[in-house]
Every structure is written in C-alpha cells, then in structure tokens.
C-alpha positions in Angstrom: 4.9 -4.3 28.0 5.4 -7.3 30.2 2.6 -9.2 28.4 4.5 -9.2 25.1 7.3 -11.6 24.2 10.7 -10.5 23.0 9.8 -10.7 19.3 6.7 -8.6 19.9 8.7 -6.0 21.8 11.3 -5.9 19.1 8.7 -5.4 16.4 7.0 -2.7 18.4 10.3 -0.8 19.0 11.2 -1.2 15.3 7.9 0.2 13.9 7.7 2.9 16.5 11.0 4.2 15.3 9.9 3.9 11.6 6.7 5.8 12.5 8.6 8.5 14.2 10.8 9.0 11.2 7.7 9.0 9.0 6.2 11.7 11.2 9.4 13.8 11.0 9.3 13.6 7.2 5.6 14.5 7.0 6.1 17.4 9.4 9.0 18.8 7.4 7.1 18.3 4.1 4.1 20.1 5.6 6.3 22.9 6.9 7.9 23.3 3.4 4.5 23.3 1.8 3.2 26.0 4.1 6.4 28.0 4.1 7.0 28.1 0.4 3.4 28.2 -1.0 1.5 29.5 2.0 -1.0 26.6 1.4 -3.1 25.5 4.3 -5.0 22.2 3.8 -6.8 22.0 7.2 -8.5 24.5 9.4 -7.2 25.1 12.1 -3.5 24.6 11.4 -3.3 22.2 14.4 -5.5 19.8 12.6 -2.8 19.4 9.9 -0.4 18.1 12.5 -3.0 16.0 14.1 -3.6 14.3 10.8 0.1 13.8 10.2 0.4 12.2 13.6 -2.6 10.0 12.7 -0.8 8.8 9.6 2.3 7.8 11.6 0.2 6.1 14.3 -1.8 4.2 11.7 1.4 3.0 10.1 2.8 1.7 13.3 -0.5 0.0 14.5 -1.0 -1.7 11.1 2.5 -3.0 11.1 2.1 -4.2 14.7 -1.0 -6.1 13.6 0.6 -7.6 10.5 3.8 -8.6 12.3 1.9 -10.1 15.2 2.9 -7.5 17.8 -0.4 -5.9 18.4 -2.3 -8.5 20.4 -0.7 -10.4 23.3 -0.5 -14.1 23.1 -3.4 -14.5 25.5 -5.8 -12.2 23.5 -8.2 -13.5 20.9 -7.2 -11.6 17.8 -10.2 -12.8 15.8 -12.6 -11.4 18.4 -10.9 -8.1 18.5 -10.6 -7.9 14.8 -14.3 -8.4 14.4 -15.0 -5.8 17.1 -12.7 -3.3 15.5 -14.3 -3.9 12.1 -17.8 -3.3 13.6 -16.7 -0.1 15.4 -15.0 1.1 12.2 -18.2 0.5 10.1 -20.2 2.3 12.8 -17.8 5.3 12.8 -17.9 5.5 9.0 -21.7 5.2 8.9 -22.1 8.0 11.5 -19.5 10.1 9.7 -21.2 10.0 6.3 -24.9 10.0 7.5 -27.0 12.9 6.2 -27.1 14.6 9.6 -23.3 14.6 10.0 -21.4 17.9 9.7 -19.2 18.6 6.7 -15.7 17.1 6.5 -14.4 19.7 4.1 -15.3 23.3 4.4 -14.0 26.0 1.9 -11.5 23.4 0.5 -10.0 22.6 3.9 -10.4 19.7 6.2 -12.3 20.3 9.4 -12.2 18.5 12.8 -15.1 16.4 11.6 -12.5 14.3 9.6 -11.2 12.7 12.8 -14.1 10.3 13.2 -14.0 8.8 9.6 -10.2 8.5 9.9 -10.6 6.6 13.2 -13.2 4.4 11.6 -10.9 3.7 8.7 -8.1 2.8 11.1 -10.3 0.3 12.9 -11.3 -1.3 9.6 -7.7 -1.4 8.4 -6.6 -3.1 11.7 -9.2 -5.8 11.0 -8.2 -6.2 7.4 -4.5 -6.3 8.3 -5.2 -9.1 10.8 -7.1 -11.0 8.1 -4.3 -10.6 5.7 -1.8 -11.8 8.3 -3.9 -14.9 9.0 -4.2 -15.7 5.3 -0.5 -15.2 4.7 0.4 -17.4 7.7 -2.0 -20.1 6.4 -0.5 -19.9 2.9 3.1 -20.2 4.4 2.0 -23.2 6.4 0.5 -24.8 3.4 3.6 -24.3 1.3 5.7 -25.7 4.1 3.5 -28.8 4.2 3.7 -29.1 0.4 7.5 -28.9 0.4 7.8 -31.6 3.0 5.9 -34.1 0.8 
C-alpha cells in the first residue's frame, strides 16, 4: 500500500469496511432464505457464498475506481481500463459462445457463472473509470465557467 497516497488509502479502507458490511448483510439474508424457505439458488451451496463475496468485492473495486483509489498515481488508468474492457468482452464472449457449458442447470446457478461475472466486473471497472473521467471533466468545466 506504499504506492497509494493518504486519500487513496482512506478511500480503500472506507470501501473495504462498507463491502464487509454488505457481505455480512448478504450472508445473513442468504442464511435466512435458506433456513426459512429451504431454497437453494446455486449448486453446490458454496457457490452461493462465492457469489455473495463476488458482489462485495465488485462493490469495493468499483468504488475504488470511481473515487480514484484503484490505480496508483504512476499507473496509466486509461490503458488499464481499455485492457480490462477487452478482457471483460473476451470473458463474456467465451461464456456465452455455443460451445460453453450451461450457466443455469435445474434452476440453479452452476460454477460456470464465475467467468461471465468476472467478465462483467472487468467491463464495469472500465465503465466506472470512464464515468469518473467524465464527471471530473464536467466539474472542471463548471469550475472554469464559475470563474468567468
């Protein structure tokens, strides 16, 4: 973490704690769903918790990117965003190609759902970075307009 400045470290700690709280809420909600209704939405059960962890990780990573705490000051965010977008598209393409295995079997998610979710995360990282750049550009433009 030495390559991040104090603001970035603060944002990372902040969204890590939010993601952990989100994970706790999701786990308790899933437990209640399973306990009271005996409903299983993924097979095996461990996949349910893996997907819940994925949601929490995706939240924290997307907030890191949007708040400027994902890339270090020396990294080229545009290059990484383009690379992530390409990898995400490739993951989605291979996940939904005709030769890929089924994502849902007997009404339950299978482990084959991990790859499209990872691809979706990579695409969302890129989109979050683009939205961050556009919002910063708009703020700068408004600041310039208010000075005139």
